Structure formats: structure tokens, C-alpha cells
C-alpha positions as CSV (number, residue, x, y, z in Angstrom):
1,X,0.0,0.0,0.0
2,X,1.1,3.6,-0.5
3,X,1.7,6.0,2.4
4,X,-1.6,7.2,3.9
5,X,-3.6,4.4,2.2
6,X,-5.5,3.6,5.4
7,X,-5.3,7.1,7.0
8,X,-8.5,8.3,5.2
9,X,-10.3,5.1,4.4
10,X,-13.9,6.1,5.1
11,X,-16.1,4.7,2.4
12,X,-13.7,2.0,1.4
13,X,-15.1,-1.3,2.5
14,X,-12.7,-3.7,4.2
15,X,-9.8,-1.3,3.6
16,X,-7.1,-3.5,4.8
17,X,-8.1,-6.2,2.4
18,X,-8.3,-3.8,-0.5
19,X,-4.9,-2.4,0.3
20,X,-3.4,-5.9,-0.4
21,X,-4.6,-5.9,-4.0
22,X,-4.2,-2.3,-5.2
23,X,-2.4,0.9,-4.3
24,X,-4.1,4.2,-3.6
25,X,-2.6,7.6,-3.8
26,X,-4.2,11.1,-3.2
27,X,-3.0,14.4,-4.5
28,X,-4.1,18.0,-3.7
29,X,-6.3,19.9,-6.1
30,X,-4.8,23.0,-7.6
31,X,-6.4,26.5,-7.9
32,X,-8.3,25.8,-11.1
33,X,-10.6,23.3,-9.3
34,X,-10.1,23.9,-5.6
35,X,-13.5,25.4,-5.1
36,X,-15.3,22.5,-6.9
37,X,-13.2,19.4,-6.2
38,X,-11.4,18.2,-3.1
39,X,-8.9,15.6,-4.3
40,X,-7.2,13.8,-7.1
41,X,-6.8,10.0,-6.5
42,X,-4.9,7.3,-8.2
43,X,-5.6,3.6,-8.0
44,X,-3.2,1.1,-9.6
45,X,-3.3,-2.7,-9.6
46,X,-1.2,-5.5,-11.0
47,X,-2.9,-8.9,-10.5
48,X,-1.3,-10.7,-13.4
49,X,-0.9,-14.3,-12.4
50,X,-3.2,-13.7,-9.4
51,X,-7.0,-14.1,-9.0
52,X,-9.2,-11.1,-9.7
53,X,-10.3,-9.0,-6.7
54,X,-13.6,-7.3,-6.2
55,X,-13.2,-3.9,-4.7
56,X,-16.2,-2.4,-2.9
57,X,-16.8,1.2,-1.9
58,X,-19.6,3.0,-0.2
59,X,-19.1,6.0,-2.3
60,X,-19.4,9.7,-1.2
61,X,-22.4,11.7,-2.7
62,X,-20.4,13.3,-5.4
63,X,-19.3,13.0,-9.1
64,X,-15.9,11.6,-10.1
65,X,-14.2,12.3,-13.4
66,X,-11.9,9.4,-14.1
67,X,-9.2,8.6,-16.7
68,X,-9.0,4.8,-16.8
69,X,-7.0,2.1,-18.5
70,X,-7.9,-1.5,-17.9
71,X,-9.1,-4.7,-19.6
72,X,-12.7,-3.5,-19.3
73,X,-12.6,0.1,-20.3
74,X,-10.2,2.8,-21.3
75,X,-10.8,6.6,-21.6
76,X,-12.3,9.5,-19.7
77,X,-15.6,9.2,-17.9
78,X,-18.0,11.2,-15.8
79,X,-19.3,9.0,-13.0
80,X,-22.4,10.0,-11.1
81,X,-23.5,9.4,-7.6
82,X,-23.7,5.7,-6.9
83,X,-26.7,5.1,-4.6
84,X,-25.8,1.4,-4.1
85,X,-22.5,-0.2,-3.1
86,X,-20.0,0.5,-5.9
87,X,-18.3,-2.7,-7.1
88,X,-15.3,-2.8,-9.3
89,X,-13.6,-6.1,-10.4
90,X,-9.9,-5.7,-10.7
91,X,-8.0,-8.1,-12.8
92,X,-4.9,-8.1,-14.9
93,X,-3.2,-4.7,-14.8
94,X,-4.8,-1.4,-14.8
95,X,-5.1,2.1,-13.3
96,X,-7.6,4.9,-12.7
97,X,-6.6,8.6,-12.3
98,X,-9.6,10.4,-10.8
99,X,-10.9,13.8,-9.7
100,X,-13.4,13.7,-6.8
101,X,-15.6,16.7,-7.1
102,X,-17.2,18.2,-4.0
103,X,-20.9,17.3,-3.5
104,X,-22.6,19.7,-5.9
105,X,-19.3,20.8,-7.4
106,X,-19.5,19.2,-10.8
107,X,-23.0,20.6,-11.4
108,X,-21.9,24.1,-10.3
109,X,-18.7,24.0,-12.4
110,X,-20.2,22.6,-15.6
111,X,-23.9,23.7,-15.3
112,X,-25.0,20.1,-15.8
113,X,-27.9,18.5,-14.0
114,X,-26.0,15.8,-12.2
115,X,-29.1,13.8,-11.5
116,X,-28.8,12.6,-15.1
117,X,-25.6,10.7,-14.1
118,X,-27.0,9.0,-11.0
119,X,-26.0,5.3,-10.8
120,X,-24.3,5.5,-14.1
121,X,-21.4,7.1,-16.1
122,X,-20.9,8.8,-19.4
123,X,-18.0,9.5,-21.7
124,X,-16.3,12.7,-20.7
125,X,-16.5,13.9,-24.3
126,X,-20.3,13.4,-24.3
127,X,-20.6,15.8,-21.3
128,X,-17.7,18.1,-22.3
129,X,-17.1,17.9,-26.0
130,X,-14.1,20.2,-25.7
131,X,-12.3,17.5,-23.7
132,X,-11.6,15.5,-26.9
133,X,-8.0,14.2,-26.6
134,X,-7.7,15.0,-22.8
135,X,-8.0,11.3,-21.7
136,X,-5.3,10.3,-24.2
137,X,-3.0,13.1,-22.9
138,X,-3.5,12.2,-19.3
139,X,-3.0,8.5,-19.7
140,X,0.1,9.0,-21.9
141,X,1.8,10.9,-19.0
142,X,3.5,8.6,-16.5
143,X,3.8,11.2,-13.7
144,X,0.8,11.7,-11.4
145,X,2.0,15.3,-10.7
146,X,2.2,16.1,-14.4
147,X,-1.3,14.6,-14.9
148,X,-2.6,17.0,-12.3
149,X,-1.0,19.8,-14.3
150,X,-2.7,18.7,-17.6
151,X,-6.1,18.5,-15.9
152,X,-5.7,21.8,-14.1
153,X,-4.7,23.5,-17.4
154,X,-7.7,22.1,-19.2
155,X,-10.2,23.1,-16.5
156,X,-8.6,26.5,-15.7
157,X,-11.0,29.3,-16.4
158,X,-13.8,27.0,-17.5
159,X,-15.8,27.3,-14.3
160,X,-19.0,29.4,-14.1
161,X,-19.6,32.5,-12.0
162,X,-20.2,32.3,-8.3
163,X,-23.3,30.1,-7.6
164,X,-25.1,30.9,-4.4
165,X,-27.2,27.7,-4.7
166,X,-24.0,25.6,-4.8
167,X,-22.7,27.4,-1.8
168,X,-25.9,26.6,0.1
169,X,-25.8,22.9,-1.0
170,X,-22.1,22.7,0.1
171,X,-22.9,24.1,3.5
172,X,-25.7,21.7,4.0
173,X,-23.8,18.7,2.9
174,X,-20.8,19.6,5.1
175,X,-23.2,19.8,8.1
176,X,-24.7,16.5,7.3
177,X,-21.3,14.9,7.1
178,X,-19.7,16.5,10.2
179,X,-22.6,16.9,12.7
180,X,-23.8,13.6,14.2
181,X,-26.8,15.3,15.6
182,X,-28.3,15.8,12.1
183,X,-30.1,12.5,11.5
184,X,-33.3,13.7,9.8
185,X,-34.0,16.0,6.8
186,X,-36.5,18.1,8.8
187,X,-33.6,19.0,11.2
188,X,-31.6,20.1,8.1
189,X,-34.4,22.3,6.7
190,X,-35.0,23.9,10.1
191,X,-31.3,24.7,10.7
192,X,-30.9,26.2,7.3
193,X,-34.4,27.8,7.0
194,X,-34.9,26.2,3.6
195,X,-38.2,24.6,2.6
196,X,-38.2,20.8,2.2
197,X,-39.0,20.9,-1.5
198,X,-36.3,23.4,-2.2
199,X,-33.7,21.2,-0.5
200,X,-34.9,18.2,-2.5
201,X,-34.8,20.1,-5.8
202,X,-31.3,21.5,-5.1
203,X,-30.0,18.1,-4.1
204,X,-31.3,16.4,-7.3
205,X,-29.8,19.1,-9.4
206,X,-26.4,19.5,-7.7
207,X,-25.8,16.3,-5.8
208,X,-27.7,13.7,-7.9
209,X,-29.5,12.1,-4.9
210,X,-32.0,13.2,-2.3
211,X,-31.1,14.7,1.1
212,X,-32.4,11.7,3.1
213,X,-30.2,9.4,1.1
214,X,-27.1,11.6,1.7
215,X,-27.7,11.6,5.4
216,X,-28.1,7.8,5.4
217,X,-25.0,7.3,3.3
218,X,-22.8,9.4,5.7
219,X,-24.1,7.5,8.7
220,X,-23.5,4.1,7.0
221,X,-20.0,5.3,6.2
222,X,-19.4,6.2,9.8
223,X,-20.7,2.9,10.9
224,X,-18.5,0.8,8.5
225,X,-15.5,2.9,9.5
226,X,-16.1,2.3,13.2
227,X,-16.8,-1.4,12.7
228,X,-13.6,-1.8,10.7
229,X,-11.4,-0.3,13.4
230,X,-13.2,-1.1,16.7
231,X,-15.8,-3.3,18.3
232,X,-18.6,-0.9,19.3
233,X,-21.9,-1.9,21.0
234,X,-24.3,-2.2,18.1
235,X,-27.3,-0.9,20.1
236,X,-25.3,2.2,21.1
237,X,-23.9,2.6,17.6
238,X,-27.4,2.5,16.1
239,X,-28.7,5.1,18.5
240,X,-25.8,7.4,18.0
241,X,-26.3,7.3,14.2
242,X,-30.0,8.2,14.6
243,X,-31.6,4.8,13.8
244,X,-34.9,3.9,15.6
245,X,-33.3,0.7,16.9
246,X,-30.5,-1.8,16.4
247,X,-32.7,-4.0,14.1
248,X,-33.4,-1.1,11.8
249,X,-29.7,-0.2,11.6
250,X,-28.7,-3.8,11.0
251,X,-31.2,-4.3,8.2
252,X,-30.0,-1.1,6.4
253,X,-26.3,-1.9,6.9
254,X,-26.9,-5.4,5.6
255,X,-28.8,-4.2,2.6
256,X,-26.2,-1.7,1.6
257,X,-23.0,-3.4,2.6
258,X,-24.0,-7.0,1.8
259,X,-23.3,-8.5,5.2
260,X,-24.5,-7.9,8.8
261,X,-22.6,-5.5,10.9
262,X,-21.0,-8.2,13.2
263,X,-19.8,-10.2,10.2
264,X,-18.3,-7.1,8.6
265,X,-16.5,-6.3,11.9
266,X,-15.2,-9.9,12.2
267,X,-13.8,-9.8,8.6
268,X,-12.2,-6.5,9.2
269,X,-10.5,-7.6,12.4
270,X,-9.4,-10.8,10.7
271,X,-7.6,-8.8,8.0
272,X,-6.0,-6.6,10.6
273,X,-4.7,-9.8,12.4
274,X,-3.4,-11.2,9.2
275,X,-1.6,-8.0,8.2
276,X,0.0,-7.9,11.7
277,X,1.7,-11.2,11.0
278,X,3.2,-10.1,7.7
């Protein structure tokens, strides 16, 4: 694994296991995109002669632009919010160089209604025709830092004017992510003095998913992160995350993650123990 691979693993399911099969690197966003995107990320794998690996992620509520080279697809893509568990089968050799836009950032930067990309992806050139040739340039450059420079140069000066609606969406999403007391949409609308329908409309346009789903996604990410690194009491965990009871939490966790909370925690701890013996 690369330095920092497990330092910020929220959203990555069974992060220790994934780190055995692929590398992950993150780079800072430059001034051309800093208002709208929060990181560049690079995943590489070389499983030639080894079994394929299924990488699973509970994605953040945001759009990712990716430049990919693998046995399944190569090129530039716009990837919308994934409302289910994101699954990527890694085999052979490949890489993805990505830009993670902030929630609402891609819609504000491009003017696109990102709801159209929900649970899917589109060719970058279909969304931004002026990006013709960009993927080829990025993938031909071996240096990640130089790739950042190519992307920053392309996007520099292309963003729209200040967008107060994006600013509002950004404040709301930040509060949802960071404040554990926010567990219901009505609490959000009351805090920000915005009608429910307005919040729902803004989230569909800028985020690509509804506010209730965003709240749930952040809480499930928190739960998976805690379960991967500790052994919390499930009843207390469910209450702290705003669930009605442990059974409700366990059902939702199982439906989204694919296994019950206790099984997920056992698998995560087993990977930790295996890594400690290496």
C-alpha cells in the first residue's frame, strides 16, 4: 500500500483487504478546481498471475471524473453518484486517475444537472465535447503530478460564475457529514431555514441524490469505518447514528454493505490480524 492508504479510508469497505490488492494515492487539487473538487486520487493494480479482486466502496455523494486504463474500459468518464454499493472487479493490470468533485461541485462547475448521471457514467467527451483528446494526454503521461497539471490546465478558467445555490448545498452537505446530531431531513431544513421541496430540488440538481439518502450514506460510512477499526456496542452505535433501533440499523447496513454489521467487523479484524503477522 502507499503512504496514507489507510489514513483516510472512510467509504472503502474492508480497507485492509483492498490495500493488499491495489495501491491508492491522493494528491491535492490546484487553484483551477479547488472550489469545486477536493482531491485527485490514483488507484493502480497488477494482479497478473493472481486471482481477480472485487473492490467495494460506499461512495461519497459526489461526481468523479476518471481517466481509466484496464481490460474492461479505457478513456475518460463522468461517474455520477452511486446510490448502491460501488463494485469494481480488478483483474490483470490497470489504473484509474480520478478527480473527486465536492458534492454539488461538478454541477456548479459545468452547469450540468448531475441527476442525469445518477448510478451511471458517461463518456467525458459526451458531457464536455471540448475534452476531446484529454484522456489520451492524461493516460500517456507517467507522472501523477504532471497529470494534475494537464487537468488543471484544461479546466482552468472554465468554471462558471459564483453560484449561491451551490454554496448553500455545500454548507448543508458539510453539516450533514460532520454533525452527528443531524439525522433527519427536517432538522436540516429547520437549521438552514430552507423549505423541504427546495432542499430536495437543489440536491437532485447539484448532488444527484436526495437529502435523506445523503444523510443515510454518511451515517453508514461512519458505521462501517467504526466497525472496521473497533468493536462498538451495536445498540449504542445504532442510537448514535440516529436509527430507531438496532434492528433497523442492522437491516439497512446489511442491505447496503452485503453482510450484517457483526460479520463485517469480524472480517475487518481478521484482515488486521493477518496483516500484523506479515
